[in-house]
C-alpha positions, 0 to 999 in steps of 0.5 A: 813687154818682151825685148825682141831678138834683133834689138838684143843683138844690136845692144850686145854688138854695141856693147862689144864694140864699145868694150874693145874700143875702150881697151885700146892702149897707145904705145908710148914708144911709138908716140914718142917716135911720132913726136920726134918725126913731127918735131924734125919736120918743122925745124928750119934749115940752119941759115948761112951767115954771110961773111963779114966784109971787113975783119971784126976787131978782136973781142975781149974775153967775156967774164961769164961764159955764155950758156950753150944753145939749147938743143933742137926740139927734135933732138930733145925729143930723141933724148926723151925717147932714149931716156924712156926706153932706158927706163929712166922715167924721171929724166924722160918726164923732165925732158918732156916738160922742158919741151912743153915749155918751148914757145916756138912750135907748130900746132902739129908739133904741139899735138904730137908732143902732147900725145907722146906726153899723155901716152908716157904718163899713162904708162908711168902712172900704170907702172907706179900703181903696180909699185914700180919705184922708178915710175913712182919717182917719175910721178913725184917729179912730174907732179912737182914740175906741175905745181912749181910751173917750171 
């Protein structure tokens, strides 16, 4: 049985489209920027605290200094983007992993974060495979964070 010319054309066109679609690579920087925007959109405006009616009694100094409040997710994502752009892949991976552990995020924010993390890790794994020492360190750090659950 001899294949017809139109069938062969359709088959070749399908293979060409599939090959082009599979080579499409996401840019980690643009994914990080999208995640910064998504995280910034979902942040609530700081609430104004009402002034106390009567002056509060002076507080005794605390024996242990309080931890500073964690930066906002959009700020943390901006710091991860800056670390990635500076080539500090290990710091970027750590910051992204900490953000992943943030319990309060909208579904859109979580998707944007996961897309950014996937793009960054794809690029880092690619660089590590080519022998980039910074990327190799970042991969080791990422895998350590994954196994320890921190």
